Residue, then its C-alpha position, 0 to 999 in steps of 0.5 A: m085409425t090406420r097405420q097410414s093415417l096415424d103416420t100422416a097425423l104425425l107427420h102434420r104435427a111434425e111439420v107445425k112443430v118445425e115451424r117454431v124452429v123455422a122462426m127462431l132461425r129466421i129471426g136469427v138470420a135477421l139479427c146476424l145480417l143486421i149486425a153485419f150490415f152495421f160495420v158494413v154501413h161504417g165502411e170505405g164507400a158508405q157514403q155515397p149516396y146510392l149505397r146510404i140508400q141501398w143501406a137503408l132499403a136493406f135494414i128495411t127488409l130485414v127489419s120487416y123479415f125480424v117482425l114476420g120470424g117474430l109473428s110465426y113464431w108467436l103464432a107457433i108457441s101459441g098454438r094458432f099456427r096452421r099447417w096451410m100457413v107454410w106456404p104463405a110463409v115460404t113466398a114470404d121468404c122468397v119474395f123479401m129475397l127477390v123484392n130487396t133484389w130488385m129494389g138493388l137494381a133499382n137503386t144502384g141502376l145496374p142490369g138484370e145481368l148483373t143481378f147475382l152481384l148483389p148481396p140479396t141474391w146470397l140468401i137463396p141457400v137460407i131460404l131453400g134450407f127453411a123449406v127442407l126443414r118442413f120435410n114437404p116435398y112439394l112446398q120445397a118444389y114451390c119454393v125452388i120454382l117460385t125463387v128460380g122463376g123470380l131470379v130468371w125475371l130479374t135476370f132478363w129486367q132492364p138489359e144494358a150494356v155495361t157502361p162505364f157508370i155501370a162499371e164503376r158501380v160493379k167494382d163497389m160491389v166486390m169491394i170487401p165489405p158487400n163479400m163479408v155480406r156474402v160470407v155471412m150469408i153463406a155461413l148462415g145458409g150452412i147453419v139452417l142446413v146443418v139445423a135441417a140435417y140434425r132434425t132429419r137425422k133426429l127424425l130417422h132415429s125416432s122412426i127407427a125406435d118407433a118400428q123397432a118397438r112395434a116390432n117387439l109389440t108384435r111378438y107378443l101382440p097382434a099387429q092392430m094391438a100394437d098400433q093402438l098401442a103406439r098411440g098411447e091407448l093401453s089405458e083404454l085397452r086394458q079397461g076391456k071391452q064387450q063386442e061382437m067376433v068370429v073366433m076360430f081354432v085350428d088344429i093340427r090332426g095327429f100332430t103328437q104321434w106324428s112328433e114323437g122320436r122325429a128330429p127337433e129340427e124337423v118339427g121345429a120346420y113343420i110347425s113353422e111352415f104350418r104357421r106362415r101358412v096360417q099367417a098369410a090367409v089370416r092377413h089376406n082376409d083381415g083377421m088377426i091372430d090372437k095366439f098360436i098354441g103349439d100345433a094350434a092357432m087362435i084368430l079372431f075376426e071383428g067388424d061388420e064382415a067378420s062372418t065374411h072375412a072368416l069363411n073366406c080364410v077358412d078356404e084360404i087355409l084349406k087351399q093353403m094345406l092342400d098345396w103344402s101336402e102337395e109339396r110333402r107328397g112330392a117328397g115322399r112325405n105324409s099330407v097335412r090333416i087339420g080341424i077348424g072351429l069357428h063361431l060368432g057371438e060376444v066376447f070380452s077383449g082386452v089387453v091383460g097383464d103388467v109393463d114386463r109382459l102384456e097379452y091381448s086376449v078375448f074371453g067368454d062362452t064364444v072363445n069355448t064354443a069355437a074350441r068344443l066345434e074344432e074338437l068335435t071335428k075329430s068325431a063328426g067326420a067333417g074337417v070344418i064346423a061353423s056354427a050356424a051364426v056364422l053362415d048366417s052372417a054371411p053370403a050363401r056358401e056351397g059345400w056346407s051341410a047342416l049336422p045334427p044339433v049338439h049340446l055342448r060342455g058348458r052350454s045350457q042349449g044346443l047350437e046349429i052346426l054346419g059342416r065340410e069335408l077336407e079335400p083330399p080326404e087322406a089321413h095325416 
């Protein structure tokens, strides 16, 4: 699983999890408004027939909204909620507000121009807050479009001149009871937005902590292994596995002699630049740095195209070293010489260590062979030596020539090898 797909999966799980929070808030909003309407019904003017109908419609709507919240909460806690369900849930939030507003206009006889006098329209902050909680900009945009589109339609619905009859009912819409309902709705909207801000901040802190933990892991482990550890796969990595890999060793020639008598700052800068350039080449060719060992690096390639990636990486490392050598010669310093050895074969790979110190590494004859091929470059007259297994499993390459088979220490059989020169062939 790639890092991007891992992030997507985590975000999807967060979206399903947050629906439980939205359901609880929806239930709370319905209960608070039912309580507010209960007190308003007993207020002055509640005995007027059209107001009694208005309160009845509001009561039925809020009970239905409460049931919707209870249903979505049950789906969330029972594991039956699916990501696609957020779309009808958001639609229901908007429709409840718009339908209740429309019924209010029809019942009171008010024209569409006075839509925003009706208390249900003040639920808009709550609805938009619910959408914010879901971390989905497309869902948020859909909610905004649906809400604004519905309000525009209601505003132009049954336009009518403001008559004394309408003016009288408008006065009822701006009395203390409906204004108190509006205050409650604004307060509820604020509460939903506070919850949204809290969850966003919590998610941000979690992401920062995850990034810091991953950064700490990559100080000791390859980035690919850090991703697997972040997914909780430590036990699997500790078990290890047998797999085919290309193992490559890169070593600076004559480094020990060069570093004698030099200032620590110069030596440190030299090694840091070497590692930076090797890391860039490895990263561009899907490789994995197992470890740096002083002035040397052990690099791994896995997968069906491991040999191709490894040979491409050799080309890029050589280019990096040639560019670096030109820069150094331009500054009056010596050029850089390296030796590279690589071999393809079976290895054991896994994570070893305890909770205080973990280390990923590979073991086996393939590793030993690659290390000895790198050592062989010192005496074989080749800057890079690869086993025939590497070249045979990659597209044909120019510049490689067969070298006499060798019997490496620890191997019972000879090994076919090929080599290529480094350019320019200048001494370090």
